[in-house]
Every structure is written in C-alpha cells, then in structure tokens.
N, C-alpha and C positions, 0 to 999 in steps of 0.2 A: 504494500500500500504506500503510494507516494503522496505525502502530505503537501509537498511542493506543488504538484500538479493540482491538488485539491484547493490550494490557496489561489491559484490562477483561476480555477473553476468558480470559486466564490466571488472574486473580484470582477470577473467577466460578467456574471449574471447581475451583479449589483450595478455595474456601469451600464449594461444594456437596458436595465429597467429605468435608470435615471435618464438615459437618452431617448426613452419612449419608443423603443423598438418593439415591433409586433412579433418578430421572429428572429432568433439568433441560433448559433450553432456552437458546439463544444466538441472536443475529441471524444470518441466513443470508447469508453472502458467499462469494465464490469462495475467498478465503484461509482463512476459517474452515472451510469444507467440506473443502478439501484437507488442512488440518492435522488435522482430526478423523478423516479416513480414515487418515492416517498413525498417529495415536494408537490407532485401532482395530486396525490391522495390528500395532502393537507390543504390543497386549494391555492397554492402560491403560483402555479403555472397552469396553463390551459391544456397543453398537449405535449407529448414526448414522442418523437418519431426517429427511428434509425434510418439514415440515408447516406448519400454520398456527398461529394463536394457541391453538387448542384442543389439548390433549395427544392424541397418536395412541393408538388402542386397542392392546392387546397383540398383535393379529394383524398389525400393521404394524411391529412392532419386531424382526423377524427380523434377525439379524446378516448383513451383506453381506460375503462373503469375496472376496478378490482371486483371479481365475482363475489367477494365477501362483503363488499360495500352495500349498505342498505339502499343507496340510490340506484345501484346496478340491479338489485333484486326487484325494486319497485318498477323500474323501467322494463325488466323482463316480464313481470306479471302483467303490466299494462299492455305490452305488445302481444302477449299470448291471449289476453282477453279480447283485444281489438282485432285479432286475426281469425275470427270465427269464419269458417268456409261458407260462402254463399252458394257456390257451385264448384265442382271439380274443375271445369273448364276455365272458369275465371281465375282460380289460383294458379293453374298451369301457365296461363298467358301472362299473369302478373310476374311470376318467378322468371319466366323466359325473358320478359322485357327488362327486368331488373338485372339479370345476369348479362344481357346484351349491352345495356348501358354501362355497367361496371367494366366489362371487357373493353368497350370502346374507349372509355376514359383512360384505362391503363395503357391501351395501345397508343393513344395520343401522348400520354406522359412519356412513354418509352421513346417515341419519335422525337420528343423535345430534349432527350438526353438524360432524363432522370433514371437513376439506377434503383432497383428494388432493394429492400432492406435485408438482403441475404448476405450474411457474412461468410466469406471464404478466406483461405490462406492467400489468395491472389489480391483481394481487395481490402483486407482487414486494416491496412495502414491508412486507407482513405475514408473509412467510415466516420460519419459525424452524427451527433445527436442534435436534431433540430427541435428547438424548444419554443413553444408559443407562450409569450408573456401575457400577464393579466393586469388590468387597470380598473380602478374604481374611483369615480368622481375626478377623473383626470390625474389620479395619483397611482403610482405603481403599487400593486399588492405586495410584491416582494420589495420591501423598502431597503433592507440592509441584510447582508449575509457575510459572516466572518468566521474564521477558524477559532476553535477553543484550544484544541491540541496543536502544538507547533512541531515542526520537524525535530527540534532540539529538546522538546519537552512535551511528552505525551501524557495526557491526563486520563488515568484509569480510576474508575469509581465502582464501588459495590452497590448492591441493591438499596441499602439504607441511605447512602449518600445521594443516589439518584432520586429516591423518594423525597428527600428533603428539597432537592431542586424543583421537583414537580409541585411541591407545596408553596414554593416561593422563597424558601430559605436559602441562604448562601451555603455552599459546601466548599471549604477551602477558599480559593480565590475566585471560584466560579459563582457568578450571581444566579439566583433562582429565577424562575419564570414569573414575572410580575406584570409585564406589558401585555396589552391586547394583541392577539395574533402573533405571539412569540412562541418559538419552538426550538428545541434542542434535539439533535440527532446523534445517536449512539450506535457504534458498531459492536456487536455482541457475538457470542458463539452461536446464536440463533439467527444471525443476519443483522442487517442494518434496520433500525427502527427508531421511532420517535420516543422521547423520554417517557411520555405517559404510557406508551405500550410496554416499555421496560418495567414500569411499576406494576402494570397489570399482569405481566408474565414473571415478575419477581426475578429479574436478571440484571446483571451489571455489565459494564464494558468500557470502551474508550469513548470519551466525549469528542465528537468530530467538529461540529459547527453549530452556530446559533443563527437563527433566521428571525428577523423582525418584520411584521406586517405593517400595514398602513397605520 
C-alpha cells in the first residue's frame, strides 16, 4: 500500500471539487477503486467507472449501487412490481428494443475510441478510474479530503479507540467525528470500511483518511 500515491489521490479529488469539475480521473489501483466505492456509498461522489485514457461516454456513467444498500433493494422491488407482463409479445419486443439500443450505443462508443472496462496485462498500465463529482447549492459535496496516516507515521487503532472517534472523542492526536458529513476510512483485515462500520463489526485497523462534506 503506497500512502504517497494515496496522498496524491486525496489532493487531486479535493482540487477537482474546488475547480467545479463534473468528471475527473485517477490511476486505477485496487486501493483507489475500493476507496472510491466507499466514497460513492457514503454519497460524496456520483459515479465510479473503470476506463481508459479517453473519458467514458454518459451511457457508461450509471451509478453502481451496493446490493446490500436499502436504496438498491427498494429500486429492485419497484422495478419488479412495475414490470408486470401485459402480454408475452410486448415484453419480447421491449427487451429486443432495449438490447438493440444498448448495443448501438456501445458500438458508437467503440467507434469514438472508448475502451471497455476490461483489465488485461496489455492495458493495465493505462486504466483510469473516472469519477463523477457531486455538488449541492453550488458547493462541492466533497469539500476536503486529507490523509491521517502518513508514509512516515502510520496510525493503527483498536476497536475501543475507533469507537471513541465515532462518538466524537479524540483518540491520541486524531480528532473525533464532530462535523456534519464527516467520515473516516479505515483499512482492516476485513477490507476497507468507514469508521462507523468498524464499530458495528467491532474491528480495528489503520486510519487512512478523513473526508469533510459541505
């Protein structure tokens, strides 16, 4: 795990938000991808797409929701309830038209030079994470993002110390969560997760970064 690259990652997202960019890209690594999915789950970014050097078209920027997310489950239930079959022929025609439109859009995208999000040994060095940024009342949702652990000083905490941070109390020199829309992200033996998830699963780890919302 390179905390130097993660520091560039944090400063790039912060600067892109201050510049009011709608879409930006960062190098695609496992750590970056996992952290971006956590930021998307927390609501700081709108979409996360693996692509190449060329920006992906709008048809490839659909938000990917976590199947365990209640929003995802509610959308799935509403879609299943609204998709009651009127007649077999109607459903067949609808599915055929949808598949045809999707294939046509992808063919147009490929002709424009956009590469699909398939990572191979030949293209792994050119893969990028394309991130859609969010704004509210003309202010960036991701207002500030900075490292807690540094390359020369990594901060490891147990469950009790992380629980204190979630309550808003300081633990060592790390401030607790007291601001609105503030989050801490921790890498653990169960994967990368937000500090409140660590409290729920009663696990500790290394404090990576802090994110402040609007």
